[in-house]
C-alpha positions as CSV (number, residue, x, y, z in Angstrom):
1,X,16.2,-14.7,5.1
2,X,12.5,-14.2,5.3
3,X,12.9,-12.1,8.5
4,X,15.3,-9.6,6.8
5,X,12.7,-7.2,5.5
6,X,14.1,-3.8,6.3
7,X,17.4,-2.0,5.9
8,X,18.3,-1.9,9.6
9,X,17.6,-5.7,9.9
10,X,19.9,-6.4,6.9
11,X,22.6,-4.1,8.1
12,X,22.7,-5.8,11.5
13,X,22.8,-9.3,10.0
14,X,25.6,-8.4,7.5
15,X,27.8,-6.7,10.2
16,X,27.2,-9.7,12.5
17,X,28.3,-12.0,9.7
18,X,25.0,-13.9,10.0
19,X,24.5,-13.6,6.2
20,X,26.5,-12.3,3.3
21,X,25.5,-9.8,0.6
22,X,25.8,-12.5,-2.0
23,X,23.4,-14.7,-0.1
24,X,20.9,-11.9,0.1
25,X,21.3,-11.0,-3.6
26,X,20.8,-14.7,-4.5
27,X,17.6,-14.8,-2.4
28,X,16.1,-11.9,-4.3
29,X,17.3,-13.0,-7.7
30,X,15.5,-16.3,-7.0
31,X,12.3,-14.4,-6.1
32,X,12.6,-12.3,-9.3
33,X,13.0,-15.5,-11.3
34,X,10.0,-17.1,-9.7
35,X,7.5,-14.1,-9.6
36,X,8.5,-11.4,-12.0
37,X,6.9,-13.1,-15.0
38,X,3.6,-12.6,-13.3
39,X,3.9,-9.0,-12.3
40,X,6.6,-7.7,-14.8
41,X,8.1,-5.3,-12.1
42,X,11.5,-5.6,-13.7
43,X,12.3,-5.1,-17.4
44,X,16.0,-5.9,-17.0
45,X,17.9,-8.2,-14.6
46,X,21.5,-9.3,-14.9
47,X,22.4,-12.0,-12.4
48,X,26.1,-11.8,-13.1
49,X,26.3,-8.0,-12.6
50,X,24.1,-8.1,-9.5
51,X,26.2,-10.8,-7.9
52,X,29.4,-8.7,-8.8
53,X,27.9,-5.8,-6.9
54,X,27.1,-8.1,-3.9
55,X,30.6,-9.4,-3.9
56,X,32.0,-5.9,-3.8
57,X,29.6,-5.2,-0.8
58,X,31.0,-8.2,1.0
59,X,34.5,-6.9,0.4
60,X,33.6,-3.5,1.8
61,X,32.3,-5.2,5.0
62,X,35.4,-7.4,5.3
63,X,37.6,-4.3,5.0
64,X,35.6,-2.4,7.6
65,X,34.3,0.1,5.1
66,X,30.6,-0.7,5.3
67,X,28.2,2.2,4.8
68,X,24.4,2.5,5.5
69,X,23.4,1.0,2.1
70,X,26.1,-1.6,1.8
71,X,24.6,-4.9,0.6
72,X,21.1,-3.5,0.3
73,X,19.2,-4.9,-2.8
74,X,17.4,-2.1,-4.6
75,X,15.6,-1.7,-8.0
76,X,16.1,1.4,-10.1
77,X,13.3,3.0,-12.2
78,X,14.2,2.6,-15.8
79,X,14.8,6.3,-16.4
80,X,18.0,6.6,-14.4
81,X,20.9,6.0,-16.7
82,X,23.2,3.1,-15.8
83,X,26.4,2.3,-17.7
84,X,26.2,-1.5,-16.9
85,X,22.5,-1.9,-17.7
86,X,20.2,-0.6,-20.6
87,X,18.0,2.4,-20.0
88,X,14.8,2.4,-22.0
89,X,12.3,4.7,-20.1
90,X,9.8,2.0,-21.0
91,X,10.0,2.9,-24.7
92,X,10.8,1.0,-27.8
93,X,12.7,4.1,-29.0
94,X,15.4,3.5,-26.4
95,X,15.5,-0.3,-26.6
96,X,19.1,-1.5,-25.9
97,X,20.4,2.0,-25.1
98,X,23.6,1.9,-22.9
99,X,24.6,5.1,-21.2
100,X,28.3,5.9,-20.9
101,X,27.8,7.0,-17.3
102,X,25.7,6.4,-14.2
103,X,23.1,8.9,-12.9
104,X,24.4,10.7,-9.8
105,X,22.0,8.9,-7.5
106,X,22.9,5.6,-9.0
107,X,26.6,6.3,-8.5
108,X,26.0,7.4,-4.9
109,X,24.1,4.2,-4.2
110,X,26.8,2.1,-5.7
111,X,29.5,4.0,-3.9
112,X,27.7,3.0,-0.7
113,X,28.0,-0.6,-1.7
114,X,24.4,-1.0,-2.6
115,X,23.3,-3.9,-4.8
116,X,21.4,-2.9,-8.0
117,X,18.9,-5.8,-8.8
118,X,17.8,-4.4,-12.1
119,X,15.7,-1.8,-13.8
120,X,12.0,-1.3,-12.9
121,X,9.1,-1.1,-15.3
122,X,7.4,2.2,-15.8
123,X,5.0,4.1,-18.0
124,X,6.6,5.1,-21.2
125,X,8.8,8.2,-20.5
126,X,6.9,8.5,-17.2
127,X,3.8,9.7,-19.0
128,X,1.1,7.7,-17.2
129,X,-0.4,6.7,-13.9
130,X,-1.1,3.0,-14.3
131,X,2.0,1.4,-15.8
132,X,0.0,0.3,-18.8
133,X,1.9,2.3,-21.4
134,X,5.3,0.5,-21.2
135,X,6.5,-1.0,-24.4
136,X,7.8,-3.9,-22.4
137,X,4.3,-4.9,-21.1
138,X,2.1,-3.6,-18.3
139,X,3.0,-4.2,-14.7
140,X,0.5,-5.8,-12.4
141,X,-0.3,-5.0,-8.7
142,X,1.1,-7.9,-6.6
143,X,-1.9,-7.8,-4.3
144,X,-4.2,-8.5,-7.2
145,X,-2.7,-9.0,-10.6
146,X,-6.0,-7.9,-12.2
147,X,-5.3,-4.4,-10.8
148,X,-2.8,-1.8,-11.8
149,X,0.1,-0.8,-9.5
150,X,-0.2,2.9,-10.3
151,X,2.4,4.8,-12.1
152,X,4.5,6.0,-13.5
153,X,6.8,4.3,-10.9
154,X,4.6,1.2,-11.0
155,X,7.4,-1.3,-11.4
156,X,9.2,0.2,-8.4
157,X,6.2,0.0,-6.2
158,X,5.3,-3.5,-7.3
159,X,8.9,-4.9,-6.8
160,X,8.9,-3.8,-3.2
161,X,5.3,-4.9,-2.5
162,X,6.2,-8.4,-4.1
163,X,9.4,-8.6,-2.0
164,X,11.6,-8.6,-5.1
165,X,13.9,-6.0,-3.5
166,X,14.1,-4.1,-0.2
167,X,13.5,-0.8,-2.0
168,X,13.4,1.0,-5.3
169,X,14.2,4.5,-6.4
170,X,11.4,6.1,-8.3
171,X,10.5,9.6,-9.6
172,X,7.6,11.9,-9.0
173,X,6.4,14.8,-11.1
174,X,2.7,14.9,-10.2
175,X,2.3,11.8,-8.0
176,X,4.4,9.1,-9.6
177,X,6.0,7.9,-6.4
178,X,3.1,8.6,-4.0
179,X,0.3,7.2,-6.0
180,X,1.8,3.8,-6.8
181,X,3.1,3.5,-3.2
182,X,-0.5,4.0,-2.1
183,X,-1.8,1.4,-4.6
184,X,0.7,-1.2,-3.6
185,X,0.7,-0.6,0.2
186,X,4.2,0.6,0.6
187,X,5.9,3.9,1.7
188,X,7.1,6.5,-0.9
189,X,8.5,10.0,-0.5
190,X,8.7,12.8,-3.1
191,X,11.5,14.9,-1.6
192,X,11.7,18.7,-1.8
193,X,12.8,19.9,-5.2
194,X,16.5,20.1,-5.3
195,X,17.1,17.6,-2.4
196,X,18.3,14.8,-4.8
197,X,20.3,15.3,-8.0
198,X,18.5,14.9,-11.3
199,X,21.7,14.4,-13.2
200,X,21.3,11.3,-15.4
201,X,17.5,11.1,-14.8
202,X,15.6,11.3,-18.0
203,X,13.3,14.3,-17.7
204,X,9.5,14.5,-17.9
205,X,9.0,18.0,-16.6
206,X,12.3,19.4,-15.3
207,X,10.8,22.0,-13.0
208,X,8.7,19.4,-11.2
209,X,10.6,16.1,-11.5
210,X,12.2,14.7,-8.3
211,X,13.6,11.3,-7.5
212,X,12.8,9.6,-4.2
213,X,12.8,6.3,-2.3
214,X,10.1,3.7,-2.2
215,X,10.3,1.0,0.5
216,X,8.2,-0.8,3.1
217,X,8.8,1.6,5.9
218,X,9.3,5.3,6.5
219,X,12.6,4.5,8.3
220,X,14.0,2.7,5.2
221,X,13.0,5.7,3.1
222,X,14.7,8.1,5.5
223,X,17.9,6.0,5.4
224,X,18.0,6.1,1.6
225,X,17.1,9.8,1.5
226,X,20.1,10.5,3.9
227,X,22.5,8.8,1.4
228,X,21.2,10.1,-1.9
229,X,20.6,13.7,-0.9
230,X,23.1,16.6,-1.3
231,X,24.5,19.1,-3.7
232,X,25.8,17.9,-7.1
233,X,27.9,20.1,-9.3
234,X,26.4,18.4,-12.3
235,X,22.9,19.6,-11.3
236,X,23.0,23.2,-10.2
237,X,19.3,23.0,-9.0
238,X,20.4,20.8,-6.1
239,X,20.4,22.5,-2.7
240,X,23.7,23.4,-1.0
241,X,22.1,23.3,2.4
242,X,23.4,20.7,4.8
243,X,21.4,17.4,4.6
244,X,19.8,16.6,8.0
245,X,19.5,13.2,9.4
246,X,16.0,12.2,8.4
247,X,15.9,9.3,10.7
248,X,16.2,11.4,13.9
249,X,12.6,12.8,13.9
250,X,10.8,9.6,12.9
251,X,9.6,8.9,16.5
252,X,8.8,12.4,17.4
253,X,5.4,13.1,18.8
254,X,2.8,14.7,16.5
255,X,0.8,16.0,19.5
256,X,-0.2,19.6,18.8
257,X,0.5,19.4,15.0
258,X,-2.0,21.5,13.1
259,X,-3.2,20.1,9.7
260,X,-5.2,22.0,7.1
261,X,-8.0,20.3,5.3
262,X,-8.7,22.1,2.0
263,X,-12.4,22.3,1.4
264,X,-11.8,22.1,-2.3
265,X,-10.7,18.5,-1.9
266,X,-14.0,17.4,-0.4
267,X,-16.3,18.1,-3.4
268,X,-19.2,16.0,-4.6
269,X,-16.8,14.2,-6.9
270,X,-14.9,12.6,-4.1
271,X,-15.7,8.8,-4.0
272,X,-17.5,7.9,-0.9
273,X,-15.1,5.0,-0.1
274,X,-12.2,7.3,-0.3
275,X,-14.0,9.9,1.8
276,X,-14.6,7.3,4.5
277,X,-10.9,6.3,4.5
278,X,-9.9,10.0,4.9
279,X,-12.4,10.5,7.7
280,X,-11.1,7.4,9.5
281,X,-7.5,8.6,9.2
282,X,-8.5,12.0,10.5
283,X,-10.1,10.3,13.6
284,X,-6.9,8.3,14.2
285,X,-4.7,11.3,14.0
286,X,-6.9,13.2,16.4
287,X,-6.3,10.5,19.0
288,X,-2.6,11.2,18.6
289,X,-3.1,14.9,19.3
290,X,-3.3,16.3,15.8
291,X,-5.6,19.3,15.3
292,X,-7.4,20.0,12.1
293,X,-8.7,23.2,10.6
294,X,-10.6,24.0,7.4
295,X,-8.7,26.0,4.8
296,X,-9.1,27.2,1.2
297,X,-6.8,26.7,-1.7
298,X,-8.5,29.2,-4.1
299,X,-6.2,28.5,-7.1
300,X,-6.6,24.7,-6.9
301,X,-8.9,24.8,-10.0
302,X,-5.9,25.8,-12.1
303,X,-3.6,23.1,-10.9
304,X,-4.2,20.4,-13.5
305,X,-4.0,22.9,-16.4
306,X,-0.8,24.3,-15.0
307,X,0.6,20.9,-14.6
308,X,0.0,19.9,-18.2
309,X,1.5,23.1,-19.5
C-alpha cells in the first residue's frame, strides 16, 4: 500500500483488482488513528461511514462503473456542508451541526465514488493563516510539529503531507490553499473564480472565495479539478464554459513563456531567505526557457486594505 501515493497509481491498482477500496480506506483510517492525535489534521472521522463509502466504490468497480475518483480517499475542509458528518467551520458555535444536504462539490466527489475520510481542521470560519484559531485545537505541521501548517486550510494541507489521505479539498480567499500547501510541501490550486460551485460552502468573502484541490502532485490536483468543475444551477456565479481537461497540458514545454516580476514584491521588507529561494527558482526556470521581465503593479499598495473591506 505504501507505493500507492497518487490518484493514477490507486486507479490502476483498483481496476487491476490488486487492492480494494475498502483495503485502501482501512490503511488510511489506521494512519489517522495512529498520527492524527499529534497533528490534529482531522476534527471528525467516522470509520463506519468511510468504510461504507469504500464498499460503494468497490461495487461501482465491480459493476464496471468506475470513474476517475472512485475509491480515492480524500479529506474535506470543515466548511463544506455534509449530511453524514458534522460541519463546524472550526467554531464552537456550530459544534454538532448536521446539514440536511451535501455541498455540490462534496456530492460530485461522492457521485464519482470517492471516499470521504472525514472533515479537516481549519481556522475558525476560515479567518486565519496559521490554523491556530480553531475551537477544536490548533493543527501542527507534520514536518515539524512545533511549526504551523499555514491556514486557513491547514488541516487539509497537513493531512496530505502526513499521508492521512491522498488529497483534500480546501478553500482560498486570499491564500488559504496556496500558503498552507507551500508550508507543508504539497501542491494546491486556487481555481479561477466560478470554476467550482460554492453551493454548500460556508462563506468568508463570497466575491473572493473559491474551492480547490490540495494533493501531492499537480497531476492529482488536475484530475480532481476536472471532476469538481462545471456549472451548477444552485450557484449562478459558476461558469457555463466547457471544462477543459486540465491534465492534457501538464507536460507541455514552458520554453518561451514570459513571466512578469513585479518590482513592488522585491522591497526591503522581503526576507533575505525568501529572496534567495525566489532567485534560485528564477534561475531554474530560465534553464527551462522561461523569460522574465520587470513589471509594475502600481495599485498593489491598496491590495490588503481592499481585501479586508
